[in-house]
C-alpha positions as CSV (number, residue, x, y, z in Angstrom):
1,M,0.0,0.1,0.2
2,R,1.4,3.4,-1.0
3,F,1.0,6.4,1.4
4,R,1.0,10.0,0.2
5,Q,3.3,12.4,1.7
6,P,1.3,15.8,2.4
7,D,3.2,18.9,1.3
8,P,4.8,20.5,4.3
9,D,4.4,24.0,2.9
10,Y,0.8,23.2,3.2
11,T,0.6,21.4,6.4
12,G,3.1,23.8,8.2
13,S,1.5,26.9,6.9
14,P,0.0,29.7,9.0
15,R,-3.3,29.0,7.5
16,A,-3.2,25.4,8.6
17,Q,-2.3,26.3,12.1
18,A,-5.2,28.7,12.1
19,N,-7.6,26.1,11.0
20,L,-6.4,23.8,13.8
21,W,-7.2,26.4,16.4
22,L,-10.4,27.1,14.8
23,A,-11.4,23.4,14.9
24,V,-10.3,23.3,18.6
25,R,-12.7,26.6,19.4
26,L,-15.8,25.3,17.5
27,T,-15.4,21.7,19.1
28,G,-14.9,23.3,22.4
29,G,-17.7,25.6,21.9
30,F,-20.2,22.5,21.3
31,V,-18.6,20.6,24.4
32,A,-19.4,23.8,26.4
33,L,-22.8,24.1,25.4
34,M,-23.4,20.3,26.2
35,W,-21.9,21.0,29.8
36,A,-24.1,24.1,30.1
37,V,-27.1,22.2,29.4
38,F,-26.2,19.5,32.0
39,L,-25.3,21.8,34.8
40,F,-28.4,23.9,34.0
41,D,-30.6,20.8,34.3
42,L,-28.6,19.7,37.5
43,L,-29.1,23.0,39.3
44,T,-32.8,23.8,38.4
45,G,-34.0,20.0,38.6
46,L,-36.1,20.3,35.4
47,D,-35.1,16.8,34.3
48,L,-34.7,17.7,30.6
49,G,-33.7,14.3,30.1
50,R,-37.4,13.4,29.4
51,F,-36.9,15.2,26.1
52,G,-34.7,12.6,24.8
53,L,-35.3,10.1,22.2
54,R,-38.2,7.7,22.3
55,P,-38.1,5.3,19.6
56,R,-41.2,5.2,17.3
57,D,-43.0,7.7,19.5
58,P,-43.9,10.7,17.3
59,A,-43.4,12.9,20.4
60,G,-40.0,11.4,20.9
61,L,-38.8,13.0,17.4
62,I,-37.6,16.0,19.4
63,G,-34.8,13.8,20.4
64,L,-33.4,14.2,16.9
65,L,-32.2,17.7,18.2
66,T,-32.0,17.2,21.9
67,T,-30.3,13.8,22.4
68,P,-26.6,14.9,22.1
69,L,-27.0,17.6,24.4
70,L,-28.6,15.4,27.4
71,H,-27.0,13.2,29.8
72,A,-28.1,11.3,32.8
73,H,-25.3,12.0,35.3
74,L,-21.7,13.3,35.7
75,G,-20.0,10.1,34.7
76,H,-22.1,9.8,31.5
77,I,-21.3,13.2,30.2
78,A,-17.6,12.9,31.3
79,S,-17.3,9.9,29.3
80,N,-18.4,11.6,26.0
81,T,-16.4,15.0,26.5
82,L,-12.6,13.9,25.6
83,P,-13.4,11.7,22.5
84,L,-15.9,14.4,21.4
85,L,-12.9,17.1,21.7
86,V,-10.3,14.8,20.1
87,G,-12.6,13.4,17.4
88,G,-14.5,16.7,16.7
89,T,-11.1,18.7,16.2
90,A,-9.6,16.0,14.0
91,L,-12.8,15.8,11.7
92,L,-13.0,19.9,11.6
93,F,-9.3,20.4,11.0
94,L,-8.4,17.4,8.6
95,Y,-11.7,17.3,6.5
96,P,-13.4,20.7,6.7
97,N,-15.2,20.6,3.5
98,S,-16.7,17.1,4.4
99,A,-17.5,18.4,7.9
100,L,-20.1,21.0,6.7
101,R,-22.2,18.1,5.5
102,V,-21.1,15.2,7.6
103,L,-21.6,16.6,11.1
104,P,-25.3,17.6,10.4
105,V,-26.1,13.9,9.1
106,L,-24.1,12.4,12.0
107,Y,-26.0,14.8,14.7
108,L,-29.4,14.0,13.4
109,G,-29.0,10.7,11.4
110,S,-27.6,8.6,14.3
111,A,-30.6,9.5,16.5
112,A,-33.0,9.3,13.5
113,F,-31.8,5.7,12.7
114,A,-31.9,4.7,16.4
115,W,-35.6,6.1,16.5
116,I,-36.5,3.3,14.0
117,F,-35.0,0.3,15.5
118,A,-34.0,0.8,19.2
119,R,-35.6,-0.4,22.3
120,A,-38.7,1.3,23.3
121,N,-37.0,3.3,25.9
122,L,-35.5,6.7,26.7
123,H,-32.2,7.4,24.8
124,I,-30.0,10.4,25.6
125,G,-26.3,11.3,25.4
126,A,-23.7,12.4,22.8
127,S,-22.3,8.8,22.3
128,G,-24.1,8.4,18.8
129,L,-22.4,11.6,17.7
130,V,-19.2,10.4,19.2
131,Y,-19.2,7.1,17.7
132,G,-20.0,8.6,14.3
133,I,-17.2,11.2,14.3
134,L,-14.5,8.7,15.5
135,A,-15.7,6.0,12.9
136,F,-15.5,8.9,10.2
137,V,-12.1,10.0,11.1
138,F,-10.8,6.5,11.5
139,V,-12.1,5.1,8.2
140,S,-11.3,8.4,6.3
141,G,-7.7,8.1,7.1
142,I,-7.6,4.6,5.9
143,L,-9.3,5.4,2.5
144,K,-7.3,8.6,1.8
145,R,-4.0,7.0,2.7
146,D,-2.0,10.4,3.3
147,L,0.5,10.0,6.1
148,R,-1.1,12.6,8.2
149,S,-4.7,11.5,8.2
150,V,-3.4,7.7,8.7
151,G,-1.5,8.9,11.7
152,V,-4.5,10.3,13.2
153,S,-6.4,7.1,12.4
154,L,-4.0,5.1,14.2
155,L,-4.2,7.4,17.2
156,I,-7.9,7.3,17.2
157,W,-7.7,3.4,17.3
158,F,-5.1,3.4,20.0
159,L,-7.1,5.8,22.2
160,Y,-10.7,4.5,21.4
161,G,-10.6,1.2,19.7
162,S,-12.0,-0.6,22.7
163,M,-15.2,1.5,22.0
164,V,-16.2,-0.8,19.2
165,W,-17.6,-3.1,22.0
166,G,-20.3,-0.3,22.6
167,V,-22.0,-1.4,19.6
168,L,-23.2,-4.7,21.0
169,P,-26.1,-5.2,23.4
170,L,-24.0,-6.2,26.3
171,D,-25.1,-3.5,28.9
172,A,-28.9,-3.0,29.3
173,G,-28.2,0.4,30.8
174,T,-26.3,1.6,27.7
175,S,-27.6,2.8,24.4
176,W,-25.9,0.6,22.1
177,E,-28.3,1.3,19.4
178,L,-27.3,5.0,19.3
179,H,-23.4,3.7,19.3
180,A,-24.3,1.4,16.4
181,S,-26.2,3.9,14.6
182,G,-23.4,6.5,14.8
183,M,-20.7,4.1,13.8
184,L,-22.5,2.9,10.8
185,M,-23.2,6.4,9.6
186,G,-19.8,7.4,10.0
187,V,-18.4,4.6,8.1
188,V,-20.8,5.3,5.2
189,M,-20.1,8.9,5.3
190,A,-16.4,8.1,5.2
191,F,-16.9,6.2,1.9
192,M,-19.0,8.8,0.5
193,F,-16.4,11.6,1.1
194,R,-13.3,9.7,0.5
195,R,-12.2,12.1,-2.5
196,H,-13.0,15.3,-0.5
197,D,-10.3,17.1,1.6
198,L,-7.3,15.5,-0.1
199,P,-4.3,17.5,1.0
200,P,-1.9,18.6,-1.7
201,V,0.9,16.0,-2.1
202,R,4.7,17.0,-2.2
203,R,6.1,16.2,-5.7
204,Y,9.6,15.8,-6.6
205,D,11.4,16.4,-10.0
206,W,12.4,12.7,-10.3
207,E,8.8,11.7,-10.0
208,L,7.9,14.2,-12.9
209,E,10.6,12.9,-15.0
210,D,9.4,9.2,-14.7
211,E,5.9,10.0,-15.7
212,P,4.8,9.7,-19.4
213,E,4.7,13.0,-21.1
214,S,1.1,12.9,-22.1
215,D,0.1,12.3,-18.4
216,F,2.4,15.3,-17.3
217,E,0.7,17.6,-19.9
218,D,-2.6,16.6,-18.7
219,D,-1.8,17.4,-15.2
220,Q,-0.6,20.7,-16.1
221,S,-3.7,21.6,-18.1
222,N,-5.8,20.9,-15.0
223,G,-3.5,22.9,-12.7
224,G,-1.8,19.7,-11.6
225,H,-5.0,18.7,-9.6
226,D,-5.3,15.3,-11.2
227,R,-2.1,14.2,-9.8
228,R,-2.0,16.4,-6.6
229,W,-5.6,15.7,-5.6
230,P,-6.1,12.1,-6.6
């Protein structure tokens, strides 16, 4: 398997660094909102969890919007916080164009799919979104095969690979349905957007010399995008 080397002039540029911090701020902002909702519910005792996802109940469709923001207890929200920060930052930084379409689908779709087949119970938590994001980032890196994305994929697997067991119905108190829905949608989205957000690849003179002349001319006529953006 051949891996592509991203152009260091691109990956180390001030713009790339600014994009990283923007990804951190956007992800941190959502996590802060999630914690604000949790603390507000804890302090007021409003029991906002009742507005979570209720499968096959028309009234439970509000959970499509509220489910990722609602958590049952401190341990619940804490377990989602770090993987959401890591995965969300990686998604927004590495795949910014894809993220504009992928994140809304994962946010709404993971809950919508669970609404169809999940147990008739109350389902809350950002875990469906977390599983979707991590699955997308992991599979995207493998499909794109550039060293930067593959490195992040390996990091995701090292940190959160054991989460794959969460898609199995092993714990009655855990919404494995949300986990499975999010992971499935993340994998599907990764295949759909596998040709988006490909970083420019470093090219060497000897590589161009080895290419057929007709191919090189085609690359130049297209601004080099056919070879740089495979």
